[in-house]
C-alpha positions, 0 to 999 in steps of 0.5 A, spaced: 499 484 544 501 481 537 500 485 530 497 483 524 497 486 517 490 489 515 490 485 509 490 478 513 484 474 513 486 467 517 490 469 523 495 465 527 498 466 534 505 469 535 507 463 539 505 459 533 509 463 528 515 463 533 515 456 534 515 455 526 520 460 525 516 465 521 517 471 526 523 473 531 523 470 537 525 475 543 532 472 543 533 474 536 529 480 535 535 484 536 538 481 530 533 481 525 533 489 524 529 491 530 532 497 532 537 498 526 537 505 522 532 504 516 536 503 509 534 508 504 536 503 498 530 501 494 528 495 490 524 494 483 522 489 479 518 488 473 510 486 474 509 479 471 503 476 470 501 468 472 502 467 464 510 468 465 510 474 460 517 477 460 520 483 456 526 482 453 531 487 455 533 488 447 526 490 446 524 494 452 522 500 449 517 498 443 514 492 447 513 498 453 509 502 448 505 497 445 503 494 452 501 501 454 497 503 448 493 497 449 492 498 457 498 492 459 497 485 458 490 484 456 490 477 459 491 480 466 484 484 465 481 478 462 483 474 468 479 479 473 472 476 471 467 479 476 467 472 479 474 472 481 474 479 484 468 478 488 472 471 491 479 475 492 480 475 499 485 479 504 492 477 504 494 472 509 500 475 513 504 473 519 503 477 525 509 481 529 512 478 536 509 482 542 516 481 545 518 487 540 513 491 542 514 490 550 522 491 549 520 498 545 515 500 551 521 499 556 526 502 552 522 508 549 527 508 543 525 512 536 529 509 530 526 514 526 527 521 529 521 526 527 523 532 522 520 538 519 514 536 514 516 537 507 512 536 501 515 532 495 509 532 490 503 537 490 496 534 488 493 534 481 486 534 479 483 529 473 482 531 466 475 531 464 473 524 462 468 523 457 461 520 459 463 520 466 460 525 471 464 528 477 463 523 483 458 525 488 462 521 493 467 526 494 462 530 499 462 524 503 469 524 504 471 518 499 475 520 493 476 517 486 483 517 487 483 511 491 481 504 489 481 497 490 488 493 488 487 486 486 493 481 485 495 473 485 500 471 490 505 467 486 507 462 492 500 459 492 496 461 486 490 465 490 487 471 489 487 477 494 485 484 495 488 491 498 487 498 497 491 504 494 491 511 491 493 515 485 499 519 487 501 525 482 508 525 479 511 527 472 509 520 469 502 521 472 502 513 473 504 512 480 499 508 485 501 508 492 500 502 497 503 497 502 509 494 501 506 487 502 501 488 497 506 488 492 511 483 495 511 478 500 517 480 505 522 476 507 522 469 504 516 471 499 516 474 492 513 479 487 505 478 486 502 477 479 496 479 475 496 486 479 491 491 477 488 498 480 481 499 480 480 507 482 473 508 485 471 501 485 464 500 487 460 493 488 464 490 482 463 496 477 470 500 474 468 507 472 475 509 470 477 502 468 483 498 470 490 500 471 495 494 470 502 494 473 508 495 469 513 495 475 513 495 483 518 499 487 519 498 495 524 499 500 529 493 501 528 493 508 521 490 506 523 485 502 529 483 507 525 483 513 518 483 512 514 482 518 520 479 522 521 485 525 519 492 526 524 495 521 520 491 516 514 494 518 517 501 518 518 500 510 511 497 509 510 502 503 510 501 495 509 505 489 507 501 483 508 504 476 502 503 471 500 502 464 494 506 461 487 504 461 484 501 455 481 508 454 488 511 453 489 515 460 494 515 465 491 514 472 493 521 474 490 524 468 484 519 469 482 520 476 487 525 479 492 524 484 494 526 491 500 529 493 506 527 498 509 529 504 514 527 509 516 528 516 512 532 521 509 530 527 506 522 528 500 526 531 496 529 525 489 530 523 488 524 518 483 522 513 484 514 511 481 510 506 480 503 504 476 497 502 476 493 509 472 486 507 469 487 514 465 493 512 460 492 506 464 486 504 470 490 501 465 492 495 465 500 497 470 505 499 470 507 506 473 513 510 475 514 517 477 521 519 481 522 526 487 524 530 493 520 530 497 517 536 504 515 536 505 507 537 512 504 538 513 497 536 520 494 536 524 501 537 520 504 531 514 509 532 508 509 528 502 513 526 496 510 529 489 511 529 483 507 533 476 507 532 476 506 524 474 498 525 478 497 518 479 490 517 483 485 512 483 489 505 484 496 508 492 495 507 495 500 502 489 505 503 492 512 504 492 516 510 492 523 508 493 530 511 490 537 508 484 533 505 479 537 501 472 533 500 470 537 495 476 536 490 478 529 493 485 530 494 490 531 500 497 529 501 499 522 503 503 521 510 502 514 510 498 507 508 495 502 512 500 497 514 498 493 520 493 492 527 492 488 533 491 480 532 484 478 532 481 485 533 480 492 529 481 496 535 486 500 531 490 501 525 498 503 524 502 505 518 509 507 517 512 514 518 514 517 512 521 520 513 526 523 507 527 516 505 520 516 501 522 522 497 528 517 494 523 511 493 518 516 490 523 519 485 526 512 483 519 510 482 517 516 478 523 514 473 521 507 472 517 509 466 
């Protein structure tokens, strides 16, 4: 069986992709990071717009403060008109060779051993926001900490959607999503015009926009992407955001989930996202269930069946210890990939101790 990212809309078969040289063939799978130990190295980049705005290093502090006071580059917010948001599509991404999965099942390798669960960050509730009542959707297992991600692909100039969630930190500015929702992986580049809209619903933005200041993901994602399970194992990112136009940092505005790593790959998860196959991706969807462990290319991933989450759900949070009253939980993974031409299951990277390194680095990006 082949796999595709859950931000995919048009899919190619694994056979075609192998022929085109876009994914690893059976003969080359072992040389593309299939069973290698994952790297702790992280990479970051300033979040640019399609207007090619750059920040001079000699004036970083003053420019950053000015942008923060205005909610980031105003032209990015203006770019995302209701029509552009409505027309944005899930990202088209390559699938992973079935040869990797077959080899993994035969050898039963586990490149990332399980360790005892550890908490990296505790959850946080939001400050009161004038004129905005607490969302009743919390009792329906959705949360205002979760939201929809919009961005422009620098390679083809098209607009795309993913999902994401606010994560508590000392900067109060972090949003977690999938690695492929900030960077195209091997042969790709960083996305542009990136915004997070918490509690997005049918075009409304009750808490405003949070534009990206910088991206941070694993070097393994940038290096390997979808060409190996090693890339999928690192398909997660943190985005540092500017304040909204109302002068609120994202966690101050909507609260933020906690973060933990380790523990079993099998746990009770509450999963959220904006899959476009359900309500056209215009409303937040929730799915609760017990995960299983799915092995691909020597790496074992938490996996859930039955959510029916399609393209657009990529980057959505997988939470343990979720409280439907407060709408907070602990992030354990994010939606990454599923089977080609089917929504029968979704899977995400297993968070080991490397996620603490990624999180701390991203928190320091401000």
